[in-house]
C-alpha positions, 0 to 999 in steps of 0.5 A: 500500500502506498501512502501519498502526502496530502499536498501531492497533486494528481498530474495525470488528471491535468495531463489528460485535460491538456491532451483533451483540449489539444484534440478539441483545438485541432478539430476547431482549426479545420476550415468550415465548408459552410458559409456563415450567415450574418446576424440580423435583428428584427424589432417587433411593432411593440418594441418600435412603439416602446422605443418611440415612447422612450424618445418622447419621454426624453424630450419632456423636460424634467422641470415644468417651467410654466408651472414653476413660474406660476407657483412663484408668482402666486407665492410672491403675490401671497395668493398661493393657497394650501389645501391641508386636507389634500396634503394630509390625504396624500400623506396618509395614502403614501404611508399606507402604500409604504406599509403594504409594499 
């Protein structure tokens, strides 16, 4: 019975892997007789609509300047009115939604 140390390496397994890889590489180097076709992409109508919607969304500005100007004017003229019930309702709605999510 032969006892091998724990740190010994099985070289045969490595040699077999290298030999197998050489065989695969040799077969892949043979010229192909078939012509390869070019890859093509065809977008569905839905994908085209999604792309168009994305373009339109990018065209919309992040800040609605007209709305900001209107609110600034109301605040400066002290005509801006706060709807406390609407604000409270939105706060409760957000709190309940966050608890459910």
